[in-house]
N, C-alpha and C positions, 0 to 999 in steps of 0.2 A: 376399675371394676367395682360395682356395688357389692359390699360384703355384709350379708345379713346374719351370718351365723356366728356362734361363739368362737372366739379366737383362743389360741394357745397362750400359756402363761407368759411367754416371751414377747407376745404381741398384744398388749392391752387394747381394748376398744378405744379408738382415737377420740371419742366424744366423752364416754363415761369414765375411761381409765380403768375399767374393771376387767378382770380375767376370770375364767371358770375357777371354782363353781359359782354360778349365779342362780338366783331364784327363777324358776321356770314359769311359763304361763303368759302367752301373748293374746289369747282369745279369752276375753273377760267382760263381765258386767259387775256392777256393784252399786253401793249407796254412798252419796257424798257425806263425809263425816266432818270435814273441816274446810273452810273457805279461806284462801290466802288473800293478802292485800291486793286490791285492784280487780278482783274477780267480780264481774257484774252479771253474767248470764246464768249463774247457777246458785243454788242455795242448799244448805244442809238438809238432808233427807231426800234430795232428788235421786231418782233411779237413772243410772247412766251406763253407757258403754264407753270403752276406751279405744281410740284409734292409736295403736301402740307404737307410733313412730318415735325414734330418736334421730334427730337430724342436726347437721352442723349449724352453728350460729350463722345467721344471714340467709338461710335457705328461704326461698319464696314459697310460703305455705298458703298463698291466696288461692282463690278459685281458679285462677289461670296458671298457677305454678305446678310444675311437674316434680313435686318433692319426693315422689317415690323413686326418682332417678338420681337423687342427691348423692354425690360421692361421699362415702363413709357413713351413710345412714344405716340404721339398724332398728331393732325392735326391743321394747320393754319385754323382759322375759327371755331374751336371747343375748342381748348385748349389755345387760345390766339394768340399773334403775329400778330394781325390784322386779316383780312379776305377779301374775294373777294368782299364784299359789301363796302369796304373802297375805298376812292379815290386813295390812293397809299399805298403800303405795301413794306416792305424791306424783301428780301428773299436771302438766301445764294445761290451762283452760282450753287452749286451741285444740287439744286432742281429746277432749271430753264431750260426749254427745248425749244430751238428755233424751230419754225415751218416754213415750206416752204411757199412761197408766194401763192401757190394755195389752201391753207387751211385757210378759213375765220376765223376770231376771234370768230364769233358766234358759229361755229361748234367746234372750238378748245376747247371751254369751256367744251365740253363733253368728252374730252380725258380722264379726271380723272375717271368718272364712267365706261367708256369703258375699261380702264385698269383693273378695278375690274373683268370684264368679261374675259379679256385676261388672267389674272393670274389664274382664275378659270379653264379655258380650259387648260392652261399649266399644272396645277396640275393633270389633268386627264391623262396626258402622252399618248395621243391618237396616234394610228397608222394612216397611210394615209387612207382616205376614210372610216372613222369609222361611225357608226350610234349612235346618241346621243339623249337623251330625256331631254328637259328643262321643268321643272315643275314650272309654274308661269311665266306670261308674263307682270309683272310690269317692271319698268325701267331697273333694273339689269338683270332680266330674258331676256328681249328683247335684251340687249346689249351682254349678254353671248351667246345667240343664234346667233346674228349677227357675232360674232367672229368665232364661230364654222362653220357657213355657209361659211364665207369668206375663211376659211382654207380648204374648200372642203369636209366637212363632211355632211352626211345626217342628217337633224335636224327635230325632232318631238317636237311640243309644246303642252303641256297640260295646259289649262287655262279655268276656269269656266265663266269668264266675256266675254260676247259677244263683248263689246267695245274693250277690250284688244286683243281678238283674231283677230278682224277686223284690229286693228292697226298692229299687227304682220304680217297679210297677206299683208297689203298694203306695209309694209316695206320689205317684201320678205326675212325675216330672217330665215324662215324654209321651209321645204318641205311638212309637214303634220301638221294639226291643229285640236286638239280634245278638246271636252268639257267633263271633268271628271265626271260631274253630269249625263250626258246622255250616255257617251261612256265608255266601259270597256277598260281602258287604256292598261292593260296588254295584252288583246286580240288584240287590235289594233296594239300594238308594235310587237307582234309575227306574225301578218299578213304581216308586213313590213320586219321584219327580224326574222325568225323562232327561232333563238337562243336567241333573246333578244338584247337590246342595249348594246353597249360597255361601255357607261358611261351615267349616269343620273345626272343632276344638279338640286339640291333642292333650289329653289328661293322663297319659300313661308313662311317659318318658322311656318308651321302648320303640325300636325301629319299625316293627309291623304296625304299630299304632299311627306313627307319622305317615307311613306309606298309605295306609287306609284313608287318611285325611286327604292326601294329595290326589288319590284316585277318585275320591267321592265328589270333590267340588266341581261345579260347572265351569265353563269357560269364564275367565275373569273373576272366579270365586276367591275366597279367602280362607287361609289356614291360620289359626291362632294357636301358638304354642303356649299352653297354660302350665304344663308340668315343668318342674325344675329338673333338668337333665344332669346326670352325674358323669356323662361321657359324651363324646362327639357323636353326631348322627350323619348319615349320608343322605344326599338330596338328589333325586332324579332331575337334573337341571333341564334336560330336554322337555320333560313333562311340565316343569314349572314355567318354562319360557313359552311353550306352545299354548298352554292354557292362559298365558298372561296373568298368572295367579299372584295374589298378594300373600306373602308369607310374613306373619307378624309375631313378635314376642309380646308377652305381657308379664308384668311383675307387680305383685301385691295389688295396691289400689291407690287412687288419687282423687280425693274429694267425692268419694262414692258413699261414705257412711250415711249421710243424711238421706240420700236417695234409697239406699238399701233399707234403712229403718222405715221409710214411708211405704216401701213395697210390702214389708211384713206387717206393719201396723194397720194397713188397709185390707189385710186378709188375703192378699194375692199369693203369699207363700206362708205355709204353716211350718215353723221350724221345730216344733215339738217332736215331729215324726223322725227327725234326724238324730235325736238324743236316744242312743241305744242302751245306755246304762247311766246310773247315778251312783257315785261312790264317794267315800270320805277320804281325807288325806291319809288315813291309816291303810287304806286299800290301794293307794296310788301305784305301788309296784305290782302286787299280785293280780289285781283286777283291772289295773289301768295299763301300764306299760307292757306287761306280759301279754295282755289281750291284743294290743295294737301291734306287737312284734310278731307273735306266734299265731294269732287267730284274727288277723285283720279283716278277713272277709265277713266276720260276724259283727263288726262294729262300724258305725259311722262316726259319731262323736260321743265321747264319754265325759259326762259332766262331773266335775270335782267340786264339792262344797264341804264346809266344816262338818255338817251332820251326815252327809252322804245321801240326804233326801231331797236335795235341791232347795230352791228358795221360792 
């Protein structure tokens, strides 16, 4: 099993050897401060984002490698090797991506979660101008919808929170916005496309969200599970079989950072609208974690920087 999260003290990370506490932060951007021996594609002063993988030695990290599925892999900021909240970290050149001058560092910090959405949409293998349903408009749901919309697909969002639906509407990441508590999502979908959606993205990790996805897809359609579930789910196998549906998982990303950077730098996605607050390290607990734990409907991404004003 791929183990991405921090381990207990009696089980050190198999690659870094570290145990909690570790420095947090796997979504990050920064400026190159020092170049190691043999590095040729970067120079001091370059603005970059980090693809924060920690992978076992010998992992195929080429353009055809599925390094996101490597046994024992982890992330900087979760499994050790520093983290985005550190003043400086050391990262192998393979995982450092230069960003263009027109992409601010503030926005570039969101390339990592946007890559999660990009990989999810890639997994669906959509044809041009498909119709898709995104269930759940939390941060990853919003970004998944943004990718699908930027690629020219018709996007439907199902989200019970009025605040989250409002944010999705303001960000213009979808064409239709429904409340599953009040609306019959299956009926609404068939009003838009009588055959059903080509793909549905489950971004909630709750049973009704998954059920809505399976109900909404057309015959031969695809359900992509984007959320990381903490408990088992049930599947209506008859419905899955009769629809000859494709049920796919997706984890993290795989060679998507360059494509995601291009999507943003060409103006197809504007990431600044997903930064709902900028705070300093001193405010990390009260205005950062507390907000995300107790008031998560009000926040998408909270940017942490030394000054609290961003970069």
